[in-house]
N, C-alpha and C positions, 0 to 999 in steps of 0.2 A: 270053951271061949277058942282056946289055943288053937283048937281044930280051923273053927273060923277063922282065925287072924291066919293061919299055913294057908287056907283057901284064899281067902284076900290077898296074901303074898303070893301065891300064885298066876291070880292076875294080871294082879299090877307087871309081875315080868312079859306077860301075855303081851300087856300094853305097850310098854318097853320095844319089844321085838319087833311090831306095828309098826313105831316111828319108824324106830332102825331100816326097815323096809324100805316105808317109804322114801324116806330121805335119798336111799340107794335109789329107787327109782327114777325120783324126781335127775339127780345127777345124770343118770344112765341116759332121759329124755333129755335136758341140756344138752349133755355129749351128741347125740346121735340128730338133734337140731342144729347146733353147729358144724355138724358135719355135711346135713343136707344144706343148708346157706352154705355152704363153702363152695361144693361140688356145683350147686347153682350159679353161682358168682364166677366160677368156672368157666362152665360152657357159656354162659353169656358172652363173656371174652374172647371166648374162643371162635363164638358166634360173629363177634363183631370184628376181630385179627378177621379172619374169612370173606367175611361180606366186605370191609376194606380191601382186602386182596385183590377180589373179583371187580370192585368198582373202578379202583385203579390200572389195571389190567384192560377192561375194558374203553378208560378215559386216554392211554395210550392206543391201542387200534382202534380207536375211532377219531375221524376227523371228517370235517366239512372240505366237500367237493368244492372243484372250480367255482361251479354256478352258483353254490349257496355263500362262496365266498364272497362272488360279485354281487348276489342281490343283495347281503348285507351290508355292500359298500356301495351300492347304484343306487337310481331311480327303477323303477320296474319299467323292461324293454321285451318286448317278445324276441329279441336277441340273446338275451340270456341264456337260454338252455345250450348254445353254441360255444359258450364261452368257454375256452381255454387258456391255460397259463402255460409257458416257456421262459426260461433265464438263458438268457443267452446272452454276448460281446456285441454293443451297436459294434456297426459301420460306420468310420469317419471317411470323407472323401481327400483328405488331408496326409493319408497312410493309404489309402488305395488306388484305385482307378477307380474312373466318373462311374458314377450309381446310374448313368442316366435320366437323371430326371432335374440337372440344375446345367448349364449353361446356355451355350445361342441353341435356340429353338429349330427343333429338326421335325420331321414327320418324324422316324422316331422316335422322340422324346415326346411328340402332344400323343403320341398311341398309348402309350405307354401310362405319362399322366390320364389319358381318358379312361383307362380303365382302374385309376381308383375313385373317381367321382363320377362317371357316367352308370350311377346304379338306379337299380328300382326304391321307387319308395314301399316304405312298410302299414301291416295296416294294426288299428289299435283299437280292441276290441268296443263297445258303447262299456262294459261293464270295468274297463278298465282306465278310462278315461279322470276318472276323481285322482285315481296315483301318481297324475303328471302333476296334482294340484288344478284341473281344469273340470268343467262341468260341459255335458254334450249342453246345452242351450247355450254355448257360446257361438254358436255357427261354424264352427269344422268341421272340411269340406268333407265329405262322404265318400265311401271309396263307392264305384262305378255297379247300377245294380247285378249284372251281369255275374261282379265279381264272384267265385265261390265263398270266400268270409267274407262280411257283412261288419261295420265298423267304419272308424276313420283314417283318414290317409295322411301318412308320415313319415316325416325325416331321418332320418339316424345321424346324432350330430358327428360323429368321427367322419361321414363322408361329408356332412356341410365344410368343418374346419380345414379337410382337405380340398374341397373345392377352394375355400377360401386363400390357402396357401398356394391354388395352383392359379387364383384370380393373380396373386402379388407377384405370381411368376412372370403373367401373362404379362403385365403391367408395366415390369423392369423391363421384358426385354421389345418392347410393345416397337421398337424401330430395328429389332434383326428378324424379325421373320422374315422367310423368302414368300417372293410371290405367290398370293394364292392359299400361302397359311396362317393367314392372321384369322385370327379367332373370331368368335360372333358375336365379342362383348365387346371389344374393340373396334370393330365393325356398324355394328348396329345401333351404338347410344352413342351418345355428345359427349365432348372430353368433364365437360362438367358431371353426368351421372356416370360417367367410368369412375371420376374421382368420386364421388360418392359411393358407391359400391367398392373401394378401395378402401375407404376409409373405416365403412362397416367393415370387413373383416380386417382390417388391423383391430379394430376394437373386439372382435370376437375370438382373436386366438390369442388376445393380450387376457378376456375372461375365462377361456378355457384351461392356459396353461396356468393361472392363478388359483381359478375351483381343483382342478386337477393335480398340481402341486406336485410337481413327482420330485420326493426326498432325499432319492439314490445320491452316495456320494461319488464325487470321483476323484482318482487321484492328478499326484500333478510329478512328472517324470523331472530329476534335472540332468541339466544340460551347462554345455559350455560353453562360453559367451566369447563374444570377439571384441562386443565396444560396452561400455560402459550402458549404453542404452538399450540395451538389448535383457530382457527379463532371464534373467538365469534359470528360467522353468518353462514347462509344457508341459498341456495339460493331456487328462488323460482322456478322450471324447470318445473311445470307443468305451467306455464302462461297462460294465455287465451290470443286469438289468433283468425288472421282470415283469411281462409283455405280455399282452394280450394276443390270439395268434388271432393277426390279423386278416390271414387267407380264409380259415374257417365263419369270421365274419361275412368279408365280401363272397361267398358260397352260400353261405345261407341266405342274405340278401337277394343274391340271382334265383336263389332253389323258392322261395317265397312272398317273393316282393311282390308289386303291383306298379304297371307302367299307368303312370296316370298323366295326360297331355297337358302340364298346367302352361301356360303363357308363362308367367313370371322362371320356372325353369329353364325354355327356352330360350331367354332372352338373357340368360346369369349364366352361359357353356360358353 
């Protein structure tokens, strides 16, 4: 009987050893799993950090082109591809010599204004008409059949605005024109028709200025005054502006435009 008890005791010792080994194994596995989890999270954090650096670098190096910026801020136009911006001071005639666009009418002045307003029309493809909030079923003037590009005849607002400004200039100086230099709008229309055109231009320019609403600030210079009636400040009308490069638009229209002899355009010149 004693031998049997001793044998049973040996079996118990074996079981105790097995329990100890299992516990040690569990602790080792738990420790190993924790280390793996730490390494995994460290790698994830490192990858996220590197991805953030890459995205930040890409965001700083990538920016919209002038054309893309203009497209975001404008109705579609075929001239968008020609848009470029520049930053510059304006030139004020109060501080410099006459620009050549103001004053009593002269042949040279009329030629300068003619360059700004006597421009071709542009072509709007049929598929682009809906982008102007219009329909091809509204009876717009088509481009002549012999034109290499088909679509509809369109003007460009900036040249319409300049035309209107020129009309106001001509109307103001209508009594100062030399013989033979009087513009057609003043020769070929009745006083009532001329006044109606002038009113149209005033309203057009009002709408354009309010629509585009230049929010560029201009400062005021301090100045000494000799009378209490004088204002002790002078506006900086040469303020710094961000502008579209106008000559690029003018060149694009002359290169890509179409000349369509419309009677209304001729009578308003």
